[in-house]
Every structure is written in structure tokens, then in C-alpha cells.
N, C-alpha and C positions, 0 to 999 in steps of 0.2 A: 358213332360214326358218321352218323347222318350230320350234325353239327359241323363235324371236321369237313365233310365235303362241301357243306354250304359255305363255310368260311373260306375253304381252298379254291371255290370256283365263284365267290360272290360278282365279281365284275360280269360275268356272265349272263348275271340276270338283266343286263341292259341289252336292249335290242341292239342300238349302234355298235355297241362294243363287239355283240356276237357275230356281227357281219364283218367287222374288222378284223376279228380274230380268225373266222374262217377264210377271208381273202387272204391274209398274211401266212397261213399255214400252208396254203398252195405254193405263194410266190417264195417263201423262206427258202423251201426245198429247192426249189429252181436256182436262188440265189447261191445257196450252198455247195450246189453241183458246179455252177460257175466259178465258184472261190477255189474249190479243190482243183477243177481242172486247169484253171488258169496258173496256179502254180505249179502243176506237174507239167503243162505244156512248156513253159518259161525254162523250166529244168531241162526237158527234154531237146528243146532248140538250143540252149546254149552249153549244158552238162557243167554249169556253174551255181555253186551256193550263192555268191555274191550277186549274181544277174537276178537270182530270186531276190535277194535284199533290194535291189534296184526297183524291181517290181512294187515292192512294199512302199519304198518310197515315191514312186509315182501314185500310188494309191492314196497315201497319206498326207503328201506334200499339201494337197487343197485345205486340207483341216489346218495345218501349221501356217497356212497365208491369211486364209479367210474365217477360221473357225470362231476366232474373238468374236465377230461382229454378226455371225450365223443368228444368234439368239435374238438381237435387235429386230431382224428382218422378221422373225417369228413371232414377236411383239406387235409388228407394225401390220401384220396381213393375216387373212383368215386362214387357219391351220388346215381346215380341210381343202380349200383349193390349192394350197402349196403342196400338200403331200400329193393331190392328183397330178401336178405339174411334174414333182419329182419322180413320180412312178412312170410317167411317160417317157421322162429323161432317161431313166435306166433301161425302159424297152428298148429305146434307141440304140445305147449303146451295146446291149446284149445281142440285137442284130447286127450290129457292125462288127463284133468279135466272130459271131457266129459265121458272117459272110467271108473274113478273109481267112478264117480256119478251113471252112469246108472248100474254097476254092483254092486252097493251098499256097497263098501268098502270104501267110503271116511271116512278119520279121520282128523280133525282138522290140524295135523301137514303134512299130505298129500298136502292140499291145501296151507298151508304155503309157502311149499317147491316149489311148482309149480308156486305160485304167487312173490316169489323170483326170479325163473328162467326166468319168462317173464317180470318182472321188469329190471332185466340184458339186456335183449333184448331191451326193450323201451329205455335204456339209449343211446345206438348208433341209434334207428329209429328215435327218435324225432328230432335232429340237423340234422341228413342226410335228413329228409324229408322237413325242412326249406331249407337246402342247394339245393336240387333239385327243391323246389318251384322258388328259384330264376333264377336256371338255364333254367326253362321252360318260364318265363315271362320276366325277365329282371328288371331293377332297378326301371324304370319307373312306371312299374305297380303291382311291389312289394306288397305295400300297400294295393291294391284291392284284391291281390290274397290271401293275409294273412287274410284279413277280410272274403273272400269268403270261406277259409277252415275253419275259425270259423263258419261261417254259416252252412257249410256241417256238421261240427262236432256237431254243436247246434239242427241242423234239425234231426240228427240220434237221438240226446238226446232226441227229443220228441218221436219218434216212436219205439226206441229200449226198453227204459224201459216200455213203455205201452204194448208193445208186451209180454216183458219179465213177467212183471206181471200176463199176462192172462196164457202164456205158463207153467210158473212156478206153476201157481194153477192147472191146468190140469194134468200137465205131470212131474213137477220136473225140477231141475236145470239141470240135464243131457242133455235134450234136447237144452235148452238154450245153453250150451258149444258146442254142436254138430252143432247149427246152425252157431255160430262165425266162427267155424273151416271151413266151407264150405264158407263162406262169403270172406275169405283170398283168395279164387281161383279168384274172380272177380278183385282185386287188382294185382294180378301176371300177369293175361291176360291183364290188362292195361298197366303194365310196360315194358312187353315185345312187345307190339304194339307201344311203342313211336318211334318216329323219332329222333334218336340221332343227325342226322345232323342240326335239328331246334334248338337245345339248344342253349342259350345265352353263348357265350364265357367267360372264367375267365381270368382274367391277370395272365401272368406266374410269377411264383414264387417257391420259393425252399421250397418242402415239409418237414414240421418241424419234429425234434423229439419230444417225448412226453413231456419231462420234460421242453425242451428249448422253445418248443411251447406253452406250459402252462404259462410259466413265461412271454413270450412274450405278450400272451394275457392279463395277469393280469396287466403288466405293462401300456397297451393301457388304459385298463379300469380304472385304476388308474388316469389317466390324462385326463379322460373325464369326468368333474363333473356332466353334465347332464345324462350320462350313469349310472355313479354310483349311483345316487339319483333313478334312476328308478330300477336298482337291488336291491338296500337297500330296497324299497318299495314293491317290488315282494316278496322278502324274508320275510318279515313282515306278508303282506296278505296272502301268501302260507302257512304260519305255523300257524296261529291263524284262519283265516276265510275261507279257501278252504278245509274243511274236511267234506265234504257231503257223501263220502263212509262209513264214521264213524255216522255222526249225523243221516241222513236220513232214515236209517234201525231204529234207535233207536226212532225218532220221530213218524213213522209210528206204531210200535209196542208197546211202551212203553207209550209215551206220547198222543198219539193219539187213542191207543188201537184198532187198525185197523190189516188188513192183507196183504199180498204180492201185491195184486192188487193197493191198496190204496198206497202202497209204488211205485208201477211204476208209478201210475198217478202223485204222488208229483213229482218224478222226471222229469216226462214228461212236468209238468208245468213250473219246473226250465229250462228246455231245450226251452221249447216256448219263455220264457222270455230272454233266451240267443240267440235265433234264431233272436229275434226283436233287441237286441243290436247290433250284429254282422252285420246285414243287413244295421242298421243305420252308421256303422263304412265303411262298403262298399260304401255306397252312398257318404261320405265325400271322400272317394279316396285319402286320405293323413294321415300322422301322425299328431294327434293333442294332446299336452298335456293337453289343456284345457277339451277335451272330455275324455281324460285319468282319470283326477282327478276328473273330475264331475261323471264319471261311476263308479270309486272307491269308492266316498262318497254315491252312491245310493247302491253299493253292500254291503257295512258295515253297514249303517245305516237301511237298511230293514231287516238284520240280528239281530239289537238291538230291533227292533220292534216286529220281529219274536219270540224272546225269551219268553214272557208271554203266546203265543198264544195255546189253546187247543183244537181247532176245526179244521177239515181239510180244510173247505171254505178259513178262514181268513189265515191259513199256506200257502194255496197254491195260494192266491193273493200276498202275501208278497214273496214267492219262485218265483215268476214271475219276482217281482223286483229286487230280487238278482240276478236272471239269467240275466236280461237284463244288470244290473250296472257291472256284472262280464265281459260280453264279450266286453262291451264300453272299460273298464280300459283294459284288457288282449290285445285285437287287437291292440289297441294304442300303449302300452307299447312294445310289440315284435315287432311292426313295427319301433318304434323310435331306438331300440337297433339294429336290422338289418341293418337301413338305415345309421346308423352313423359308421357302419364298413367298411372298405376296403376290397377288395375281398379274399386278403392272409388270412385275420384274421377273417372272416364273420362266419365259422363254429366254430371257438373257441368262439367268441362273443354270438352266437345264443347258444352255449352250456353251457356257463356262465348263460344266461339269464335262461335256462330251469334247470339249477343247482339252482338257484335262487329260481325258481318256484317249484321244486321237490326236492330238497337237504334235506330238513328238514322235508319232507313228512314223512319220519318212526317216528321220534319223535313226530312230530304233529299228527300223529294218535294214538299213546299212550297217547298223553295228552288230544285229544279229547274222548277218550275211557275212560280215569280217570275222565274228567269231567263230563260225560254222567252218569258213576256210582255214582260219588260223590253227583252230583245236578241235574241230568236228563238233556235234550237238554235244558232245561231253563237256566242252568249256562252255558252250552257250547256255546250256540247263545248269551248270554250276555257277556261273555268273548271276543267273537270274534267281536260282534259290538263296544264295547267300545275301544279295542286296534285298530281296523281296523280304525275308524274314527279318532282317535288320530293321527295314522300313516298318514292318508292322510292329515290332518292339517299339520303337520310337513313337508311332502313332498311339500305341495302347498307352504309352507312360504319359503323353501328353492330355488324352481323353481322361484319365485317371487320375488328374491331379484334384486338389481339394476344391478348387474353385469350377472344375469341368464336370464332376461327376454328380452333385446334386441336379444340374441342369440336363445332364445326360439321363437322369433317372427320371424327372420329369417328363422330358422329350418322350422317352419310351412308353410311359404311363399313358401319354394323351395322343400319341401318334396312331 
């Protein structure tokens, strides 16, 4: 048991990662409160599932426009300094949301504008935090740190939405946004307290220009068949199957005929499942294509089963499975991509991964909103389930080919 615990929490041996983990734990709870409150706030203002889809478009449009180049910028600058700047930027946007909500002057266009600004900041924040994780723990412990990051994110996904539902019911969206703004102070304290001398070094390489560096990264990906398949699968699943910022508010309000409290609880149940999946990934301690594919099958298959449900209990049980499958898939796909990359390209390859994950989010939000408007969440989850299961099967066949399987086995043995 002790050996399993040591393997599961291996990254916490490092002082800088412990600071980062503690700061992020506080901040992620606030961030989840804001995400939940924002989706419900838009629906409350507009009574339109399509408007919630427009909010998703505003949040993810920056990834579609700028995400392809974010990794190059990460490779050019110091990851810790960049993360400090992005955390300050997110604090400012949270304060802006709190101000217009508490003042009672919020209009949908204001929320869309702030969401676009925050999304632009996140374009740089996501790959820079991944690069910083590598600097804190090194290559050997990186898969465990990625899984623990996912664990932290999903533990927050339990408490943040549940608290947001209650706070929103008593005080409204503004207080949720204000709590998120305050929570960023914990991250900033942890970043300034890090011991820079304990960071793992990177190999020396020439800092690339934006365009040349992007072309170099794309050329590398084209030559790595396994990475190419993982990125393609990520693009499909994130486009069709990961639109819960649109589907869950509509599920709670229109399909189940409940309120913000139940919406928060459903989101928390998803987070509980995701926490279980991420702990399993952390305990495995290495990147595994088999776990990735199995998790993806649970993630998508459970959504197919969720489509016809009309009671909170059955919806909650299936959302738990959706969450568990999601993190088993995403943690292993993330680690697979990162471990395949040399130091000089890691920021770019991570950037491509999150571009695949978020780059179609703007259009996916509109699609999910349209599906919910047309056939409710039953249609939206049915489409997600069918497309997702087919994508997993195709990826499994591609990765299980004669040429791919030996390489896959060697990768899993040495990761």
C-alpha cells in the first residue's frame, strides 16, 4: 500500500511542485465556481441554449485563432514568468465579471467580451503551465505530475460547482466571480515562493521565431505517427464530446427541470468521476495507450447511454462514468504527447495538443447549442456518443496495426 501511495503522489516530493499544487488547488475551486456561474448566468439572462453556445464560442475562439502559435511563445520565454502574467490577467477578468454582475449592469455582449479576453489569456496559460510542470519535476516523474494536475483539477471540479450552485442560489453570480478573483492570489504567492535553482534544466537551443518555430513543430508531428493519431483523436473527441459547458446547464434546466443547485451537483458528480479516473492514471505512473483508449470508450459510451435519461439520479450516475473515462483518456493522451517531444519542441508540441483540445471549441460550442435547441440534450449526447465511440474504434485499429504495436509496447515499457 505504501509503495502504491508513493507512486501515486511521487511528484509531491518536489518542493516547487508542492507549492504549485497547493496554490492551484485553491485557485481551481474558484475557477470552477466562475465557470458554473457564468454558464447559468447566461442562460438566466437569455433563456436560450444557443446563447450558452455563443458563450462557449467566445471562450474558445482565441484558441482557434491563436492556439497554433502559443507553444512557440512558450518555448521562447521563461515558463514561470509567463504563468505569473497569465494568472494576473485572469484575476483582472474575474474582477471585471464580478463588477458588472454585482452592479446589475451585465448584458450578454459584456459577458461574451470578457470571456473572449479570458480565453486569450488561457491560450498562453495552458502550455506554459505544462512547461512549468516539466521544469518542476523532470521527465521521469512527468506522467505522475500530469495525472496529479488532473486530480487537482477534478477535485476542484467536485467542490467548485457544488459550492457555486449554493452561492449562486443565495447571492447570485457576482459573488462567485469575486471569490474566483481572490483565489488567484494563492497561485501568485506559490509562484513567487518557488526556488528557481531547483528547476530541472532544459537543453540549450535557439529560440525560434513564431512562424519558423510553428513549421518546425508541425513537421515533427507529421513524422510521429503515434502523436498524429493522438492529436487527431483529441480533436474529434473535444469537438463532439466535450461540450459540458453548454450541455449541462441545458440538461439541468430544460431536460431535468431543476435549478442551479442541481446543476452544480451534476457538475460535481462529473468531477468526482474525473477525480477517480485521474487517481487511477497517477497510480499507473506511466503513459499507457491502452488506458487512454479504454478511458475514451467509457467517456463516449457513457454519453450515449446518458442521451435518453430524464431523472437526476441516472444522469448523475452516468456523468460519474463520463468523468472517470474522460480523465483516464485525457491524462494519458497528454503524457503521451509530452513524453514524445524533445526539450526544444516541448512547448510547441504541448501547444499543438491543447490546440487540438480547444481549437475547435468555439465551433463545437455553437454546434452543441444548436443540437440542444433542435433536439434537446438527448440529441446532443447521442451525437457525442456515436461520433466518440466510432473515433475510439478507428484510433484503436490504427494504433493496433502491425507496425504500430511494437512501438507502442516499447513506449509503454519505457515511459
